[in-house]
DRENDO-533504 format. One record per residue (C-alpha): y, z, x; residue number from 1. Coordinates in steps of 0.1 Angstrom, whole numbers, padded with zeros to 4 digits, m for minus. Layout:
REM DRENDO-533504
<site Y="Y" Z="Z" X="X" nr="NUM"/>
...
END
This chain:
REM DRENDO-533504
<site Y="0209" Z="0020" X="0167" nr="1"/>
<site Y="0174" Z="0015" X="0176" nr="2"/>
<site Y="0142" Z="0032" X="0162" nr="3"/>
<site Y="0140" Z="0052" X="0196" nr="4"/>
<site Y="0175" Z="0061" X="0198" nr="5"/>
<site Y="0171" Z="0074" X="0159" nr="6"/>
<site Y="0142" Z="0094" X="0168" nr="7"/>
<site Y="0162" Z="0109" X="0198" nr="8"/>
<site Y="0189" Z="0118" X="0175" nr="9"/>
<site Y="0165" Z="0136" X="0154" nr="10"/>
<site Y="0150" Z="0159" X="0180" nr="11"/>
<site Y="0184" Z="0162" X="0195" nr="12"/>
<site Y="0203" Z="0176" X="0162" nr="13"/>
<site Y="0173" Z="0192" X="0142" nr="14"/>
<site Y="0158" Z="0222" X="0150" nr="15"/>
<site Y="0123" Z="0229" X="0135" nr="16"/>
<site Y="0124" Z="0261" X="0116" nr="17"/>
<site Y="0096" Z="0282" X="0130" nr="18"/>
<site Y="0107" Z="0317" X="0117" nr="19"/>
<site Y="0092" Z="0315" X="0086" nr="20"/>
<site Y="0055" Z="0321" X="0084" nr="21"/>
<site Y="0028" Z="0304" X="0073" nr="22"/>
<site Y="0029" Z="0320" X="0037" nr="23"/>
<site Y="0066" Z="0311" X="0031" nr="24"/>
<site Y="0062" Z="0274" X="0046" nr="25"/>
<site Y="0030" Z="0269" X="0020" nr="26"/>
<site Y="0053" Z="0282" X="m0008" nr="27"/>
<site Y="0078" Z="0259" X="0004" nr="28"/>
<site Y="0056" Z="0232" X="0005" nr="29"/>
<site Y="0040" Z="0238" X="m0032" nr="30"/>
<site Y="0074" Z="0243" X="m0044" nr="31"/>
<site Y="0090" Z="0211" X="m0031" nr="32"/>
<site Y="0060" Z="0191" X="m0045" nr="33"/>
<site Y="0062" Z="0209" X="m0079" nr="34"/>
<site Y="0094" Z="0201" X="m0081" nr="35"/>
<site Y="0091" Z="0163" X="m0075" nr="36"/>
<site Y="0061" Z="0165" X="m0099" nr="37"/>
<site Y="0082" Z="0181" X="m0125" nr="38"/>
<site Y="0113" Z="0159" X="m0123" nr="39"/>
<site Y="0088" Z="0127" X="m0125" nr="40"/>
<site Y="0063" Z="0137" X="m0148" nr="41"/>
<site Y="0086" Z="0158" X="m0176" nr="42"/>
<site Y="0123" Z="0146" X="m0169" nr="43"/>
<site Y="0111" Z="0107" X="m0163" nr="44"/>
<site Y="0136" Z="0109" X="m0133" nr="45"/>
<site Y="0134" Z="0082" X="m0107" nr="46"/>
<site Y="0113" Z="0084" X="m0078" nr="47"/>
<site Y="0140" Z="0083" X="m0052" nr="48"/>
<site Y="0160" Z="0109" X="m0069" nr="49"/>
<site Y="0129" Z="0132" X="m0075" nr="50"/>
<site Y="0120" Z="0129" X="m0036" nr="51"/>
<site Y="0157" Z="0136" X="m0026" nr="52"/>
<site Y="0157" Z="0167" X="m0048" nr="53"/>
<site Y="0124" Z="0179" X="m0037" nr="54"/>
<site Y="0134" Z="0175" X="m0002" nr="55"/>
<site Y="0164" Z="0197" X="m0008" nr="56"/>
<site Y="0142" Z="0222" X="m0025" nr="57"/>
<site Y="0116" Z="0222" X="0002" nr="58"/>
<site Y="0144" Z="0230" X="0028" nr="59"/>
<site Y="0155" Z="0259" X="0005" nr="60"/>
<site Y="0124" Z="0273" X="m0002" nr="61"/>
<site Y="0116" Z="0272" X="0039" nr="62"/>
<site Y="0149" Z="0292" X="0045" nr="63"/>
<site Y="0163" Z="0261" X="0063" nr="64"/>
<site Y="0204" Z="0260" X="0062" nr="65"/>
<site Y="0213" Z="0233" X="0038" nr="66"/>
<site Y="0234" Z="0214" X="0065" nr="67"/>
<site Y="0203" Z="0210" X="0086" nr="68"/>
<site Y="0180" Z="0201" X="0059" nr="69"/>
<site Y="0203" Z="0170" X="0050" nr="70"/>
<site Y="0204" Z="0160" X="0085" nr="71"/>
<site Y="0169" Z="0161" X="0083" nr="72"/>
<site Y="0164" Z="0142" X="0053" nr="73"/>
<site Y="0188" Z="0113" X="0060" nr="74"/>
<site Y="0171" Z="0107" X="0094" nr="75"/>
<site Y="0140" Z="0103" X="0081" nr="76"/>
<site Y="0153" Z="0082" X="0058" nr="77"/>
<site Y="0170" Z="0058" X="0082" nr="78"/>
<site Y="0143" Z="0056" X="0104" nr="79"/>
<site Y="0116" Z="0048" X="0079" nr="80"/>
<site Y="0140" Z="0020" X="0065" nr="81"/>
<site Y="0145" Z="0010" X="0102" nr="82"/>
<site Y="0105" Z="0008" X="0107" nr="83"/>
<site Y="0096" Z="m0008" X="0075" nr="84"/>
<site Y="0124" Z="m0021" X="0053" nr="85"/>
<site Y="0124" Z="m0053" X="0070" nr="86"/>
<site Y="0088" Z="m0062" X="0067" nr="87"/>
<site Y="0088" Z="m0051" X="0030" nr="88"/>
<site Y="0117" Z="m0074" X="0021" nr="89"/>
<site Y="0096" Z="m0103" X="0043" nr="90"/>
<site Y="0067" Z="m0096" X="0022" nr="91"/>
<site Y="0086" Z="m0096" X="m0011" nr="92"/>
<site Y="0100" Z="m0132" X="0002" nr="93"/>
<site Y="0063" Z="m0144" X="0009" nr="94"/>
<site Y="0050" Z="m0133" X="m0024" nr="95"/>
<site Y="0078" Z="m0146" X="m0045" nr="96"/>
<site Y="0072" Z="m0180" X="m0027" nr="97"/>
<site Y="0034" Z="m0176" X="m0037" nr="98"/>
<site Y="0042" Z="m0174" X="m0074" nr="99"/>
<site Y="0070" Z="m0194" X="m0078" nr="100"/>
<site Y="0057" Z="m0225" X="m0061" nr="101"/>
<site Y="0023" Z="m0224" X="m0080" nr="102"/>
<site Y="0006" Z="m0216" X="m0048" nr="103"/>
<site Y="m0010" Z="m0186" X="m0066" nr="104"/>
<site Y="m0025" Z="m0207" X="m0091" nr="105"/>
<site Y="m0035" Z="m0231" X="m0071" nr="106"/>
<site Y="m0058" Z="m0208" X="m0051" nr="107"/>
<site Y="m0070" Z="m0194" X="m0085" nr="108"/>
<site Y="m0079" Z="m0228" X="m0098" nr="109"/>
<site Y="m0097" Z="m0240" X="m0067" nr="110"/>
<site Y="m0118" Z="m0208" X="m0064" nr="111"/>
<site Y="m0128" Z="m0210" X="m0103" nr="112"/>
<site Y="m0133" Z="m0245" X="m0103" nr="113"/>
<site Y="m0163" Z="m0237" X="m0076" nr="114"/>
<site Y="m0177" Z="m0205" X="m0092" nr="115"/>
<site Y="m0192" Z="m0199" X="m0126" nr="116"/>
<site Y="m0218" Z="m0174" X="m0142" nr="117"/>
<site Y="m0231" Z="m0145" X="m0121" nr="118"/>
<site Y="m0204" Z="m0159" X="m0091" nr="119"/>
<site Y="m0176" Z="m0151" X="m0116" nr="120"/>
<site Y="m0169" Z="m0115" X="m0105" nr="121"/>
<site Y="m0172" Z="m0122" X="m0068" nr="122"/>
<site Y="m0148" Z="m0150" X="m0072" nr="123"/>
<site Y="m0124" Z="m0127" X="m0092" nr="124"/>
<site Y="m0126" Z="m0105" X="m0061" nr="125"/>
<site Y="m0120" Z="m0133" X="m0037" nr="126"/>
<site Y="m0089" Z="m0144" X="m0055" nr="127"/>
<site Y="m0073" Z="m0108" X="m0059" nr="128"/>
<site Y="m0082" Z="m0100" X="m0021" nr="129"/>
<site Y="m0062" Z="m0133" X="m0009" nr="130"/>
<site Y="m0032" Z="m0129" X="m0032" nr="131"/>
<site Y="m0031" Z="m0093" X="m0027" nr="132"/>
<site Y="m0023" Z="m0094" X="0010" nr="133"/>
<site Y="0011" Z="m0103" X="0009" nr="134"/>
<site Y="0019" Z="m0092" X="m0029" nr="135"/>
<site Y="0027" Z="m0058" X="m0040" nr="136"/>
<site Y="0003" Z="m0045" X="m0067" nr="137"/>
<site Y="0023" Z="m0048" X="m0098" nr="138"/>
<site Y="0032" Z="m0082" X="m0088" nr="139"/>
<site Y="m0001" Z="m0089" X="m0082" nr="140"/>
<site Y="m0014" Z="m0076" X="m0116" nr="141"/>
<site Y="0013" Z="m0098" X="m0133" nr="142"/>
<site Y="0000" Z="m0127" X="m0115" nr="143"/>
<site Y="m0036" Z="m0122" X="m0122" nr="144"/>
<site Y="m0033" Z="m0110" X="m0157" nr="145"/>
<site Y="m0031" Z="m0145" X="m0171" nr="146"/>
<site Y="m0061" Z="m0159" X="m0151" nr="147"/>
<site Y="m0083" Z="m0126" X="m0159" nr="148"/>
<site Y="m0077" Z="m0132" X="m0195" nr="149"/>
<site Y="m0081" Z="m0169" X="m0198" nr="150"/>
<site Y="m0112" Z="m0168" X="m0177" nr="151"/>
<site Y="m0127" Z="m0140" X="m0199" nr="152"/>
<site Y="m0117" Z="m0160" X="m0229" nr="153"/>
<site Y="m0129" Z="m0195" X="m0221" nr="154"/>
<site Y="m0160" Z="m0184" X="m0206" nr="155"/>
<site Y="m0171" Z="m0160" X="m0229" nr="156"/>
<site Y="m0173" Z="m0132" X="m0204" nr="157"/>
<site Y="m0167" Z="m0094" X="m0209" nr="158"/>
<site Y="m0131" Z="m0086" X="m0199" nr="159"/>
<site Y="m0141" Z="m0058" X="m0178" nr="160"/>
<site Y="m0166" Z="m0076" X="m0159" nr="161"/>
<site Y="m0139" Z="m0101" X="m0148" nr="162"/>
<site Y="m0110" Z="m0077" X="m0147" nr="163"/>
<site Y="m0123" Z="m0049" X="m0130" nr="164"/>
<site Y="m0132" Z="m0072" X="m0097" nr="165"/>
<site Y="m0093" Z="m0083" X="m0097" nr="166"/>
<site Y="m0080" Z="m0050" X="m0100" nr="167"/>
<site Y="m0104" Z="m0037" X="m0072" nr="168"/>
<site Y="m0092" Z="m0064" X="m0048" nr="169"/>
<site Y="m0055" Z="m0057" X="m0057" nr="170"/>
<site Y="m0060" Z="m0020" X="m0051" nr="171"/>
<site Y="m0077" Z="m0020" X="m0020" nr="172"/>
<site Y="m0052" Z="m0041" X="m0005" nr="173"/>
<site Y="m0023" Z="m0020" X="m0017" nr="174"/>
<site Y="m0038" Z="0011" X="m0003" nr="175"/>
<site Y="m0055" Z="0001" X="0030" nr="176"/>
<site Y="m0040" Z="m0029" X="0040" nr="177"/>
<site Y="m0007" Z="m0038" X="0058" nr="178"/>
<site Y="0019" Z="m0049" X="0053" nr="179"/>
<site Y="0021" Z="m0031" X="0021" nr="180"/>
<site Y="0046" Z="m0003" X="0021" nr="181"/>
<site Y="0020" Z="0027" X="0022" nr="182"/>
<site Y="0002" Z="0016" X="0049" nr="183"/>
<site Y="0034" Z="0004" X="0068" nr="184"/>
<site Y="0047" Z="0041" X="0063" nr="185"/>
<site Y="0019" Z="0058" X="0073" nr="186"/>
<site Y="0014" Z="0037" X="0106" nr="187"/>
<site Y="0050" Z="0047" X="0114" nr="188"/>
<site Y="0047" Z="0083" X="0108" nr="189"/>
<site Y="0014" Z="0089" X="0128" nr="190"/>
<site Y="0026" Z="0063" X="0154" nr="191"/>
<site Y="m0010" Z="0042" X="0150" nr="192"/>
<site Y="m0017" Z="0008" X="0164" nr="193"/>
<site Y="m0009" Z="m0021" X="0132" nr="194"/>
<site Y="m0034" Z="m0045" X="0148" nr="195"/>
<site Y="m0063" Z="m0023" X="0152" nr="196"/>
<site Y="m0053" Z="m0003" X="0118" nr="197"/>
<site Y="m0054" Z="m0036" X="0098" nr="198"/>
<site Y="m0089" Z="m0045" X="0118" nr="199"/>
<site Y="m0103" Z="m0014" X="0107" nr="200"/>
<site Y="m0088" Z="m0015" X="0072" nr="201"/>
<site Y="m0106" Z="m0050" X="0066" nr="202"/>
<site Y="m0139" Z="m0037" X="0078" nr="203"/>
<site Y="m0135" Z="m0007" X="0053" nr="204"/>
<site Y="m0120" Z="m0030" X="0026" nr="205"/>
<site Y="m0149" Z="m0055" X="0022" nr="206"/>
<site Y="m0177" Z="m0029" X="0015" nr="207"/>
<site Y="m0152" Z="m0010" X="m0006" nr="208"/>
<site Y="m0144" Z="m0036" X="m0029" nr="209"/>
<site Y="m0179" Z="m0049" X="m0036" nr="210"/>
<site Y="m0186" Z="m0016" X="m0046" nr="211"/>
<site Y="m0159" Z="m0009" X="m0068" nr="212"/>
<site Y="m0153" Z="m0043" X="m0081" nr="213"/>
<site Y="m0185" Z="m0067" X="m0088" nr="214"/>
<site Y="m0208" Z="m0036" X="m0090" nr="215"/>
<site Y="m0191" Z="m0012" X="m0109" nr="216"/>
<site Y="m0179" Z="m0038" X="m0133" nr="217"/>
<site Y="m0214" Z="m0040" X="m0147" nr="218"/>
<site Y="m0210" Z="m0004" X="m0158" nr="219"/>
<site Y="m0176" Z="m0010" X="m0168" nr="220"/>
<site Y="m0187" Z="m0037" X="m0192" nr="221"/>
<site Y="m0211" Z="m0016" X="m0208" nr="222"/>
<site Y="m0191" Z="0015" X="m0216" nr="223"/>
<site Y="m0159" Z="m0007" X="m0226" nr="224"/>
<site Y="m0168" Z="m0040" X="m0245" nr="225"/>
<site Y="m0135" Z="m0054" X="m0254" nr="226"/>
<site Y="m0122" Z="m0091" X="m0260" nr="227"/>
<site Y="m0093" Z="m0105" X="m0243" nr="228"/>
<site Y="m0061" Z="m0100" X="m0261" nr="229"/>
<site Y="m0044" Z="m0131" X="m0272" nr="230"/>
<site Y="m0012" Z="m0117" X="m0273" nr="231"/>
<site Y="m0010" Z="m0108" X="m0233" nr="232"/>
<site Y="m0016" Z="m0145" X="m0222" nr="233"/>
<site Y="0017" Z="m0153" X="m0206" nr="234"/>
<site Y="0027" Z="m0187" X="m0192" nr="235"/>
<site Y="0018" Z="m0197" X="m0155" nr="236"/>
<site Y="0042" Z="m0205" X="m0131" nr="237"/>
<site Y="0028" Z="m0238" X="m0122" nr="238"/>
<site Y="0031" Z="m0248" X="m0159" nr="239"/>
<site Y="0066" Z="m0260" X="m0153" nr="240"/>
<site Y="0060" Z="m0275" X="m0121" nr="241"/>
<site Y="0054" Z="m0315" X="m0114" nr="242"/>
<site Y="0035" Z="m0306" X="m0082" nr="243"/>
<site Y="0020" Z="m0276" X="m0062" nr="244"/>
<site Y="0009" Z="m0270" X="m0028" nr="245"/>
<site Y="m0026" Z="m0275" X="m0018" nr="246"/>
<site Y="m0052" Z="m0251" X="m0014" nr="247"/>
<site Y="m0053" Z="m0253" X="0022" nr="248"/>
<site Y="m0019" Z="m0251" X="0031" nr="249"/>
<site Y="m0014" Z="m0221" X="0005" nr="250"/>
<site Y="m0042" Z="m0201" X="0021" nr="251"/>
<site Y="m0031" Z="m0207" X="0057" nr="252"/>
<site Y="0002" Z="m0196" X="0049" nr="253"/>
<site Y="m0012" Z="m0165" X="0034" nr="254"/>
<site Y="m0035" Z="m0152" X="0063" nr="255"/>
<site Y="m0011" Z="m0164" X="0088" nr="256"/>
<site Y="0003" Z="m0131" X="0093" nr="257"/>
<site Y="m0030" Z="m0114" X="0093" nr="258"/>
<site Y="m0045" Z="m0138" X="0119" nr="259"/>
<site Y="m0015" Z="m0133" X="0140" nr="260"/>
<site Y="m0017" Z="m0093" X="0141" nr="261"/>
<site Y="m0052" Z="m0091" X="0146" nr="262"/>
<site Y="m0050" Z="m0118" X="0174" nr="263"/>
<site Y="m0026" Z="m0092" X="0191" nr="264"/>
<site Y="m0050" Z="m0061" X="0184" nr="265"/>
<site Y="m0077" Z="m0082" X="0200" nr="266"/>
<site Y="m0056" Z="m0092" X="0232" nr="267"/>
<site Y="m0048" Z="m0055" X="0235" nr="268"/>
<site Y="m0084" Z="m0047" X="0239" nr="269"/>
<site Y="m0095" Z="m0080" X="0260" nr="270"/>
<site Y="m0068" Z="m0083" X="0284" nr="271"/>
<site Y="m0055" Z="m0041" X="0281" nr="272"/>
<site Y="m0025" Z="m0049" X="0307" nr="273"/>
<site Y="0010" Z="m0045" X="0294" nr="274"/>
<site Y="0021" Z="m0066" X="0323" nr="275"/>
<site Y="0002" Z="m0095" X="0317" nr="276"/>
<site Y="0018" Z="m0128" X="0304" nr="277"/>
<site Y="m0007" Z="m0134" X="0277" nr="278"/>
<site Y="m0005" Z="m0097" X="0264" nr="279"/>
<site Y="0032" Z="m0101" X="0265" nr="280"/>
<site Y="0034" Z="m0131" X="0242" nr="281"/>
<site Y="0009" Z="m0115" X="0219" nr="282"/>
<site Y="0027" Z="m0088" X="0219" nr="283"/>
<site Y="0057" Z="m0105" X="0204" nr="284"/>
<site Y="0038" Z="m0131" X="0182" nr="285"/>
<site Y="0015" Z="m0104" X="0168" nr="286"/>
<site Y="0043" Z="m0078" X="0158" nr="287"/>
<site Y="0045" Z="m0075" X="0118" nr="288"/>
<site Y="0080" Z="m0088" X="0122" nr="289"/>
<site Y="0074" Z="m0118" X="0139" nr="290"/>
<site Y="0041" Z="m0123" X="0122" nr="291"/>
<site Y="0057" Z="m0121" X="0086" nr="292"/>
<site Y="0089" Z="m0139" X="0093" nr="293"/>
<site Y="0065" Z="m0167" X="0107" nr="294"/>
<site Y="0048" Z="m0168" X="0075" nr="295"/>
<site Y="0082" Z="m0168" X="0053" nr="296"/>
<site Y="0095" Z="m0199" X="0074" nr="297"/>
<site Y="0062" Z="m0217" X="0073" nr="298"/>
<site Y="0061" Z="m0209" X="0034" nr="299"/>
<site Y="0093" Z="m0225" X="0026" nr="300"/>
<site Y="0077" Z="m0256" X="0039" nr="301"/>
<site Y="0039" Z="m0255" X="0028" nr="302"/>
<site Y="0049" Z="m0237" X="m0007" nr="303"/>
<site Y="0085" Z="m0243" X="m0013" nr="304"/>
<site Y="0092" Z="m0279" X="m0002" nr="305"/>
<site Y="0054" Z="m0290" X="m0013" nr="306"/>
<site Y="0060" Z="m0278" X="m0049" nr="307"/>
<site Y="0094" Z="m0300" X="m0047" nr="308"/>
<site Y="0116" Z="m0272" X="m0045" nr="309"/>
<site Y="0153" Z="m0281" X="m0034" nr="310"/>
<site Y="0174" Z="m0260" X="m0006" nr="311"/>
<site Y="0190" Z="m0246" X="m0035" nr="312"/>
<site Y="0156" Z="m0235" X="m0053" nr="313"/>
<site Y="0144" Z="m0220" X="m0021" nr="314"/>
<site Y="0176" Z="m0200" X="m0018" nr="315"/>
<site Y="0177" Z="m0187" X="m0053" nr="316"/>
<site Y="0137" Z="m0178" X="m0050" nr="317"/>
<site Y="0146" Z="m0158" X="m0019" nr="318"/>
<site Y="0176" Z="m0141" X="m0032" nr="319"/>
<site Y="0155" Z="m0133" X="m0065" nr="320"/>
<site Y="0127" Z="m0118" X="m0045" nr="321"/>
<site Y="0149" Z="m0093" X="m0029" nr="322"/>
<site Y="0166" Z="m0077" X="m0061" nr="323"/>
<site Y="0132" Z="m0058" X="m0072" nr="324"/>
<site Y="0124" Z="m0042" X="m0042" nr="325"/>
<site Y="0155" Z="m0023" X="m0039" nr="326"/>
<site Y="0137" Z="0007" X="m0060" nr="327"/>
<site Y="0106" Z="0003" X="m0037" nr="328"/>
<site Y="0128" Z="0005" X="m0006" nr="329"/>
<site Y="0146" Z="0035" X="m0019" nr="330"/>
<site Y="0116" Z="0052" X="m0028" nr="331"/>
<site Y="0101" Z="0045" X="0005" nr="332"/>
<site Y="0130" Z="0057" X="0022" nr="333"/>
<site Y="0132" Z="0091" X="0001" nr="334"/>
<site Y="0098" Z="0097" X="0010" nr="335"/>
<site Y="0105" Z="0094" X="0048" nr="336"/>
<site Y="0131" Z="0118" X="0043" nr="337"/>
<site Y="0108" Z="0143" X="0024" nr="338"/>
<site Y="0083" Z="0134" X="0053" nr="339"/>
<site Y="0109" Z="0145" X="0080" nr="340"/>
<site Y="0120" Z="0174" X="0060" nr="341"/>
<site Y="0082" Z="0188" X="0062" nr="342"/>
<site Y="0084" Z="0182" X="0100" nr="343"/>
<site Y="0115" Z="0197" X="0107" nr="344"/>
<site Y="0106" Z="0229" X="0085" nr="345"/>
<site Y="0076" Z="0236" X="0110" nr="346"/>
<site Y="0051" Z="0224" X="0080" nr="347"/>
<site Y="0035" Z="0197" X="0103" nr="348"/>
<site Y="0025" Z="0227" X="0128" nr="349"/>
<site Y="0015" Z="0249" X="0100" nr="350"/>
<site Y="m0011" Z="0224" X="0089" nr="351"/>
<site Y="m0022" Z="0218" X="0126" nr="352"/>
<site Y="m0030" Z="0257" X="0128" nr="353"/>
<site Y="m0046" Z="0258" X="0095" nr="354"/>
<site Y="m0066" Z="0227" X="0101" nr="355"/>
<site Y="m0080" Z="0246" X="0134" nr="356"/>
<site Y="m0087" Z="0279" X="0116" nr="357"/>
<site Y="m0105" Z="0260" X="0089" nr="358"/>
<site Y="m0126" Z="0238" X="0111" nr="359"/>
<site Y="m0118" Z="0210" X="0088" nr="360"/>
<site Y="m0125" Z="0173" X="0103" nr="361"/>
<site Y="m0087" Z="0161" X="0105" nr="362"/>
<site Y="m0096" Z="0128" X="0084" nr="363"/>
<site Y="m0113" Z="0148" X="0058" nr="364"/>
<site Y="m0082" Z="0170" X="0054" nr="365"/>
<site Y="m0058" Z="0140" X="0054" nr="366"/>
<site Y="m0076" Z="0126" X="0025" nr="367"/>
<site Y="m0079" Z="0159" X="0006" nr="368"/>
<site Y="m0041" Z="0163" X="0012" nr="369"/>
<site Y="m0035" Z="0128" X="m0004" nr="370"/>
<site Y="m0056" Z="0133" X="m0032" nr="371"/>
<site Y="m0039" Z="0161" X="m0040" nr="372"/>
<site Y="m0003" Z="0147" X="m0039" nr="373"/>
<site Y="m0018" Z="0117" X="m0059" nr="374"/>
<site Y="m0033" Z="0137" X="m0087" nr="375"/>
<site Y="0004" Z="0157" X="m0090" nr="376"/>
<site Y="0026" Z="0129" X="m0087" nr="377"/>
<site Y="0009" Z="0098" X="m0098" nr="378"/>
<site Y="0022" Z="0077" X="m0071" nr="379"/>
<site Y="0001" Z="0061" X="m0043" nr="380"/>
<site Y="0029" Z="0054" X="m0022" nr="381"/>
<site Y="0043" Z="0087" X="m0025" nr="382"/>
<site Y="0011" Z="0102" X="m0018" nr="383"/>
<site Y="0006" Z="0082" X="0013" nr="384"/>
<site Y="0044" Z="0089" X="0028" nr="385"/>
<site Y="0041" Z="0129" X="0019" nr="386"/>
<site Y="0006" Z="0132" X="0036" nr="387"/>
<site Y="0014" Z="0111" X="0064" nr="388"/>
<site Y="0041" Z="0136" X="0072" nr="389"/>
<site Y="0022" Z="0164" X="0068" nr="390"/>
<site Y="m0006" Z="0153" X="0090" nr="391"/>
<site Y="0012" Z="0136" X="0116" nr="392"/>
<site Y="0011" Z="0164" X="0141" nr="393"/>
<site Y="m0029" Z="0157" X="0139" nr="394"/>
<site Y="m0025" Z="0126" X="0154" nr="395"/>
<site Y="m0010" Z="0138" X="0187" nr="396"/>
<site Y="m0046" Z="0144" X="0201" nr="397"/>
<site Y="m0062" Z="0116" X="0188" nr="398"/>
<site Y="m0078" Z="0084" X="0202" nr="399"/>
<site Y="m0060" Z="0051" X="0193" nr="400"/>
<site Y="m0087" Z="0043" X="0171" nr="401"/>
<site Y="m0089" Z="0077" X="0152" nr="402"/>
<site Y="m0053" Z="0074" X="0146" nr="403"/>
<site Y="m0057" Z="0043" X="0127" nr="404"/>
<site Y="m0087" Z="0058" X="0106" nr="405"/>
<site Y="m0063" Z="0087" X="0099" nr="406"/>
<site Y="m0038" Z="0063" X="0081" nr="407"/>
<site Y="m0069" Z="0046" X="0061" nr="408"/>
<site Y="m0080" Z="0081" X="0054" nr="409"/>
<site Y="m0047" Z="0089" X="0039" nr="410"/>
<site Y="m0046" Z="0055" X="0024" nr="411"/>
<site Y="m0080" Z="0061" X="0007" nr="412"/>
<site Y="m0068" Z="0094" X="m0009" nr="413"/>
<site Y="m0038" Z="0082" X="m0024" nr="414"/>
<site Y="m0058" Z="0061" X="m0045" nr="415"/>
<site Y="m0080" Z="0088" X="m0062" nr="416"/>
<site Y="m0079" Z="0088" X="m0101" nr="417"/>
<site Y="m0052" Z="0073" X="m0114" nr="418"/>
<site Y="m0042" Z="0088" X="m0148" nr="419"/>
<site Y="m0014" Z="0093" X="m0170" nr="420"/>
<site Y="0016" Z="0098" X="m0144" nr="421"/>
<site Y="0008" Z="0065" X="m0126" nr="422"/>
<site Y="0026" Z="0033" X="m0137" nr="423"/>
<site Y="m0003" Z="0015" X="m0129" nr="424"/>
<site Y="m0026" Z="0033" X="m0153" nr="425"/>
<site Y="m0001" Z="0023" X="m0182" nr="426"/>
<site Y="0002" Z="m0013" X="m0170" nr="427"/>
<site Y="m0035" Z="m0016" X="m0169" nr="428"/>
<site Y="m0037" Z="m0003" X="m0203" nr="429"/>
<site Y="m0012" Z="m0025" X="m0220" nr="430"/>
<site Y="m0024" Z="m0059" X="m0206" nr="431"/>
<site Y="m0058" Z="m0052" X="m0211" nr="432"/>
<site Y="m0053" Z="m0039" X="m0247" nr="433"/>
<site Y="m0070" Z="m0005" X="m0243" nr="434"/>
<site Y="m0071" Z="0031" X="m0253" nr="435"/>
<site Y="m0061" Z="0059" X="m0231" nr="436"/>
<site Y="m0098" Z="0069" X="m0230" nr="437"/>
<site Y="m0111" Z="0032" X="m0224" nr="438"/>
<site Y="m0086" Z="0029" X="m0192" nr="439"/>
<site Y="m0098" Z="0062" X="m0177" nr="440"/>
<site Y="m0134" Z="0052" X="m0183" nr="441"/>
<site Y="m0127" Z="0018" X="m0164" nr="442"/>
<site Y="m0094" Z="0019" X="m0143" nr="443"/>
<site Y="m0094" Z="0055" X="m0133" nr="444"/>
<site Y="m0130" Z="0055" X="m0125" nr="445"/>
<site Y="m0126" Z="0024" X="m0106" nr="446"/>
<site Y="m0098" Z="0039" X="m0085" nr="447"/>
<site Y="m0120" Z="0068" X="m0079" nr="448"/>
<site Y="m0147" Z="0050" X="m0068" nr="449"/>
<site Y="m0124" Z="0032" X="m0039" nr="450"/>
<site Y="m0111" Z="0064" X="m0027" nr="451"/>
<site Y="m0143" Z="0081" X="m0024" nr="452"/>
<site Y="m0161" Z="0049" X="m0007" nr="453"/>
<site Y="m0133" Z="0042" X="0016" nr="454"/>
<site Y="m0129" Z="0079" X="0025" nr="455"/>
<site Y="m0167" Z="0081" X="0029" nr="456"/>
<site Y="m0167" Z="0049" X="0055" nr="457"/>
<site Y="m0137" Z="0062" X="0074" nr="458"/>
<site Y="m0156" Z="0092" X="0084" nr="459"/>
<site Y="m0187" Z="0073" X="0091" nr="460"/>
<site Y="m0165" Z="0050" X="0113" nr="461"/>
<site Y="m0153" Z="0082" X="0132" nr="462"/>
<site Y="m0187" Z="0093" X="0141" nr="463"/>
<site Y="m0192" Z="0058" X="0158" nr="464"/>
<site Y="m0158" Z="0047" X="0173" nr="465"/>
END
């Protein structure tokens, strides 16, 4: 079944529940989100189960028949996985090839060999941003932590001076730049143009990562002066390899999907004729599916074979890359189900009515909603998916550029103040050997800076485009 037919099916079988007033719908939303938060934080339930139960609770509180709530949830889950599931899988394969072949180590070592002294924090931002393009945040941290610790130790740098720029690069990529799951789902929910969102995302990401990375790290290093913990320096992937890919080939492979998607966006603007042969060609090669698939196939040669991988080793690498994303796919899918339940319950229309009454700019409202859900659930992905579902009706009357900015506003809000209910918080704390207070002073403040700066830049861009 095609994505279009899934959406048509949803429209035919799920009737929005409009009989409930705004007050009841508002209570239903708060109750549904409260159930999700409680299950994740207090009962330590997996986010997939929490989102599923929270969706059913939302429907019940909104006065929806249970059978219609179930149809809404499953329809949303199916359409979301259909829209982004393959892209997440391809991104995971590309990231695994990058890590196992030693390509990530090659990028790191090449850049570090040419950087030193005051340039080192900027080098760490560059490394994290490049490596963070195809990798999930957690995978990027695992790859970069050995580098951060070794550079800090051997160069006698402050751990925060080196670590914060690396974390900022990864976090900005994760929150703002497709093909990461959050931005992809938001693009799908509000029907934004992926290429334009990517281009504007890069425009917002560059100044954001500079402020939250190298500039903020100066203050973070003064607030928290800790040495690199020896016990946390693991072996690097390339240490067991006889050879590894070249820097140019690795970088080209990583940037290929970005170049193809940006090229499509540029051709769409310049040609602006769907029937034109050039635009039709770029519509195909610049689609995220083809762009990522091309990078994966190229990576098998430029990364896998260059590292001496046999066909069997390549097959094993691909297989191992898919197992860890099962949980991510389920969470993203359940988030899509929650989003559809919100929409079919009439909550989206309620948000639309409220935004008109309050005269709050749509982009600011999207940012605030994402911030609230992020603070409550601790998950940037859950915040992005839920906020996108809530504000999707606001995109109906927006221009193409402002719809893309809506995605970026949601992504920026989803990164606000990571704290103890976020897995990333504990990951950073343990790897860097920090206390809870030290983690708040560095990591949590850095995430807040990213959210506020990116959100502010999105609002500024909305005034000029």
